[in-house]
C-alpha positions as CSV (number, residue, x, y, z in Angstrom):
1,X,-2.6,35.7,-2.2
2,X,0.9,34.2,-1.7
3,X,1.2,30.5,-2.2
4,X,2.6,28.5,0.7
5,X,4.9,25.5,0.3
6,X,4.9,22.7,2.8
7,X,8.3,22.5,4.5
8,X,10.0,19.1,4.6
9,X,9.9,17.0,7.8
10,X,13.2,15.9,9.2
11,X,13.5,13.1,11.8
12,X,16.9,12.2,13.2
13,X,17.7,8.9,14.9
14,X,21.4,9.5,15.5
15,X,24.2,8.9,18.0
16,X,25.9,12.1,17.1
17,X,29.1,11.4,19.0
18,X,29.4,8.0,17.4
19,X,28.7,9.4,13.9
20,X,31.6,11.8,14.3
21,X,34.0,9.2,15.8
22,X,33.6,6.3,13.3
23,X,32.0,7.7,10.2
24,X,35.2,7.0,8.2
25,X,34.7,3.3,9.0
26,X,31.0,3.4,8.0
27,X,29.1,3.0,4.8
28,X,26.3,5.4,4.0
29,X,23.1,4.3,2.2
30,X,21.2,7.1,0.5
31,X,17.7,5.6,0.1
32,X,15.6,7.6,-2.3
33,X,11.8,7.2,-2.8
34,X,9.3,9.7,-4.4
35,X,8.3,11.2,-1.0
36,X,11.5,10.9,1.1
37,X,15.3,10.5,1.3
38,X,16.7,8.4,4.1
39,X,20.4,8.5,5.1
40,X,21.6,5.4,7.0
41,X,25.1,5.0,8.2
42,X,26.6,1.8,9.7
43,X,29.8,-0.1,10.2
44,X,29.2,-3.7,9.3
45,X,32.5,-4.9,10.8
46,X,31.6,-3.5,14.2
47,X,27.9,-4.3,13.8
48,X,27.1,-0.7,14.7
49,X,24.5,1.6,13.2
50,X,25.4,5.2,13.9
51,X,22.3,6.9,12.7
52,X,19.3,7.2,10.4
53,X,17.9,10.5,9.1
54,X,14.5,10.6,7.4
55,X,13.7,13.6,5.3
56,X,10.1,13.6,4.0
57,X,8.5,16.2,1.7
58,X,4.9,17.2,2.0
59,X,4.1,17.7,-1.7
60,X,5.5,16.9,-5.1
61,X,8.2,14.3,-5.6
62,X,11.8,14.1,-4.5
63,X,12.6,12.7,-7.9
64,X,11.7,16.1,-9.4
65,X,14.1,18.1,-7.2
66,X,17.0,19.8,-9.0
67,X,20.6,19.9,-7.8
68,X,20.4,23.3,-6.0
69,X,17.2,22.4,-4.1
70,X,18.3,18.9,-3.3
71,X,21.7,20.2,-2.0
72,X,19.9,22.8,0.2
73,X,17.8,20.0,1.7
74,X,20.7,17.8,2.5
75,X,23.6,20.0,3.4
76,X,22.4,20.9,6.9
77,X,22.0,17.3,7.9
78,X,24.5,15.7,10.3
79,X,24.6,12.5,8.3
80,X,25.4,14.3,5.0
81,X,28.4,16.2,6.3
82,X,30.5,13.2,7.3
83,X,33.2,11.3,5.4
84,X,32.3,7.7,4.7
85,X,34.2,4.7,3.5
86,X,31.7,4.1,0.7
87,X,28.3,5.4,-0.3
88,X,25.4,3.5,-1.9
89,X,22.5,5.1,-3.7
90,X,19.4,2.9,-3.3
91,X,16.2,3.7,-5.2
92,X,12.7,2.7,-4.2
93,X,10.5,2.3,-7.3
94,X,7.9,-0.4,-8.2
95,X,9.4,-0.9,-11.6
96,X,11.5,-4.0,-11.4
97,X,11.6,-7.6,-12.4
98,X,13.9,-10.6,-12.0
99,X,15.2,-12.4,-15.1
100,X,16.8,-15.9,-14.8
101,X,20.5,-15.7,-15.6
102,X,20.2,-18.3,-18.3
103,X,17.5,-16.3,-20.1
104,X,19.2,-12.9,-19.7
105,X,20.4,-11.2,-22.9
106,X,22.4,-8.0,-22.6
107,X,20.7,-4.9,-24.0
108,X,17.3,-6.6,-23.8
109,X,16.4,-5.7,-20.2
110,X,14.5,-2.6,-21.3
111,X,12.2,-4.6,-23.5
112,X,11.6,-7.2,-20.7
113,X,10.8,-4.6,-18.0
114,X,8.6,-2.6,-20.4
115,X,6.5,-5.8,-21.0
116,X,5.6,-5.8,-17.3
117,X,5.5,-2.2,-16.3
118,X,4.5,1.2,-17.8
119,X,7.7,3.0,-17.2
120,X,7.4,6.8,-16.6
121,X,9.1,9.2,-18.9
122,X,12.7,10.0,-18.3
123,X,13.4,6.8,-16.4
124,X,16.4,4.7,-17.2
125,X,16.7,0.9,-16.9
126,X,19.6,-0.6,-15.0
127,X,20.6,-4.2,-14.0
128,X,22.3,-5.9,-11.1
129,X,23.2,-9.5,-11.0
130,X,22.0,-11.5,-8.0
131,X,24.1,-14.6,-7.8
132,X,22.3,-16.2,-4.9
133,X,19.4,-17.1,-7.1
134,X,21.2,-16.9,-10.5
135,X,19.0,-14.0,-11.6
136,X,19.4,-10.5,-13.0
137,X,17.4,-7.7,-11.4
138,X,16.3,-5.2,-14.0
139,X,14.8,-2.0,-12.6
140,X,13.9,1.5,-13.8
141,X,14.9,4.6,-11.9
142,X,14.5,8.4,-12.6
143,X,17.5,9.2,-14.9
144,X,17.9,12.9,-14.2
145,X,17.5,12.6,-10.5
146,X,20.0,9.7,-10.4
147,X,22.5,11.9,-12.2
148,X,21.8,14.7,-9.7
149,X,22.5,12.4,-6.8
150,X,25.7,11.3,-8.5
151,X,26.9,14.9,-8.5
152,X,26.4,15.0,-4.7
153,X,27.8,11.5,-4.2
154,X,30.2,11.0,-7.2
155,X,31.7,7.7,-6.0
156,X,28.5,6.1,-5.0
157,X,27.2,2.8,-6.4
158,X,23.6,2.5,-7.6
159,X,21.2,-0.2,-6.5
160,X,17.5,-1.0,-6.3
161,X,15.9,-1.7,-2.9
162,X,14.3,-5.0,-4.1
163,X,17.7,-6.7,-4.2
164,X,18.5,-5.9,-0.6
165,X,15.0,-6.8,0.4
166,X,15.3,-10.3,-1.1
167,X,18.6,-11.0,0.7
168,X,17.4,-9.6,4.0
169,X,14.1,-11.6,4.1
170,X,16.1,-14.7,3.1
171,X,18.4,-14.1,6.1
172,X,15.5,-13.6,8.5
173,X,13.1,-16.1,7.3
174,X,11.4,-18.4,9.8
175,X,12.5,-22.0,10.1
176,X,9.2,-23.8,10.9
177,X,6.6,-22.2,8.6
178,X,7.3,-20.8,5.2
179,X,7.0,-17.0,5.5
180,X,5.1,-14.8,3.1
181,X,6.5,-11.3,3.2
182,X,4.4,-8.2,2.5
183,X,6.2,-4.8,2.2
184,X,3.6,-2.0,2.3
185,X,4.2,1.3,0.5
186,X,1.9,4.3,0.1
187,X,0.3,3.1,-3.1
188,X,1.8,-0.3,-3.9
189,X,3.0,-3.5,-2.1
190,X,5.8,-6.0,-2.6
191,X,5.0,-9.7,-2.1
192,X,7.9,-12.1,-1.5
193,X,7.8,-15.8,-0.9
194,X,10.5,-18.3,-0.2
195,X,10.3,-22.1,-0.2
196,X,13.1,-24.1,1.3
197,X,15.4,-21.1,1.1
198,X,14.7,-20.6,-2.6
199,X,13.0,-17.5,-3.9
200,X,9.7,-18.5,-5.4
201,X,8.0,-15.2,-6.0
202,X,8.5,-11.5,-5.8
203,X,6.4,-8.8,-7.5
204,X,4.8,-5.4,-6.9
205,X,1.1,-4.6,-7.1
206,X,-0.5,-1.1,-7.2
207,X,-3.0,-0.6,-4.4
208,X,-5.7,2.0,-3.8
209,X,-7.5,0.4,-0.9
210,X,-7.1,-2.2,1.9
211,X,-9.2,-4.6,-0.1
212,X,-6.6,-4.5,-2.9
213,X,-3.9,-5.6,-0.4
214,X,-6.0,-8.6,0.7
215,X,-6.9,-9.5,-2.8
216,X,-3.3,-9.7,-4.1
217,X,-2.1,-11.6,-1.0
218,X,-4.8,-14.2,-1.4
219,X,-4.3,-14.4,-5.1
220,X,-0.6,-15.0,-5.0
221,X,-1.0,-17.5,-2.1
222,X,-3.4,-19.5,-4.2
223,X,-1.1,-19.4,-7.1
224,X,1.7,-20.7,-4.9
225,X,-0.6,-23.5,-3.5
226,X,-0.4,-22.0,0.0
227,X,-3.3,-22.7,2.3
228,X,-4.5,-19.7,4.2
229,X,-4.7,-21.5,7.5
230,X,-1.0,-22.3,7.5
231,X,0.2,-19.1,5.8
232,X,2.5,-17.0,7.9
233,X,2.2,-13.4,6.8
234,X,5.1,-11.2,7.9
235,X,4.5,-7.5,7.4
236,X,6.8,-4.6,7.1
237,X,6.6,-1.0,5.8
238,X,4.1,1.8,5.9
239,X,1.5,0.3,8.3
240,X,0.4,1.2,11.8
241,X,0.5,-1.8,14.1
242,X,-2.7,-0.7,15.7
243,X,-4.5,0.4,12.5
244,X,-7.5,-1.0,10.7
245,X,-5.4,-2.8,8.0
246,X,-4.0,-5.3,10.6
247,X,-7.5,-6.0,11.9
248,X,-8.7,-6.5,8.3
249,X,-5.8,-8.8,7.4
250,X,-6.5,-11.0,10.4
251,X,-10.1,-11.6,9.3
252,X,-8.7,-13.6,6.3
253,X,-5.3,-14.8,7.5
254,X,-4.9,-16.2,11.0
255,X,-1.1,-15.9,11.3
256,X,0.0,-12.3,10.9
257,X,3.1,-10.8,12.5
258,X,5.4,-7.8,12.0
259,X,9.0,-8.3,11.0
260,X,11.6,-7.9,13.7
261,X,14.7,-5.8,13.6
262,X,17.9,-7.8,13.4
263,X,19.6,-8.3,16.8
264,X,23.0,-8.6,15.3
265,X,23.5,-4.8,15.3
266,X,23.8,-2.1,17.9
267,X,21.4,0.7,17.2
268,X,21.1,4.3,18.6
269,X,18.8,4.5,21.6
270,X,16.5,6.8,19.5
271,X,15.5,3.8,17.3
272,X,13.0,3.0,20.0
273,X,10.9,5.9,18.7
274,X,9.7,3.9,15.7
275,X,8.5,0.4,15.3
276,X,11.0,-2.1,13.8
277,X,8.9,-2.7,10.7
278,X,8.5,0.9,9.7
279,X,12.0,1.4,8.1
280,X,12.8,-2.2,7.4
281,X,13.4,-1.7,3.7
282,X,16.1,0.8,4.5
283,X,17.7,-1.3,7.2
284,X,17.6,-4.4,5.0
285,X,21.0,-3.4,3.5
286,X,22.6,-4.3,6.8
287,X,21.8,-8.0,6.2
288,X,23.4,-8.0,2.7
289,X,26.9,-9.2,2.1
């Protein structure tokens, strides 16, 4: 019997005419996670998003794709075939930590991140300074896959999604009640908390069930001395707004809402096809200076 391979799913949310007209004024973010690659193009000066392409694979991991296969997946995409002002590679992995600038020692980041995470084989540790909070973000990404993407995008810079997520949530945070952000992935969550515009907490937690999500939220809230009845939980990521998780969350936390897409940008009309919180991690780069 011949084996069958699940074909990738491709969803385009693009203003094709605009992509072709102003792509040279745009930046392209190539957002890579184990199950998908997303291409986001926008011109920050004109506050215009020209398009988002979401390519998802049904089985295996994007990080295991070689150059030939990856090129064949991307080369037919409208967003891939344009010329851009600059290209950023952004990796979504749960292996990251923030180190205070005063405590950071060059060449020691691998030791620090290995003390917190079990880093997969063939991952490499990189660092980005985050001046707003005087910290260094250390993160691990798949080394061979990163090199493969650099062949396709030789001038691209490399970043981790958590850095953009911190800056974006700081920009959007509520003024009246301290928000507690939850970014939901397929098998882990990010928890982010600010107090008086200062980052107090960010971490990832592996999850296998909805009860795990509740447990980690309540545990971190308790650690931060946050009372559940005044906690404002703001959700983004891989969650259905009418699903069981939302109902489950509201049993324990009265104030639960979904993150809103920034109104500062013009988006293609096709963005109405998905809820604002679904691709917020990708769109977070729009709020970063």
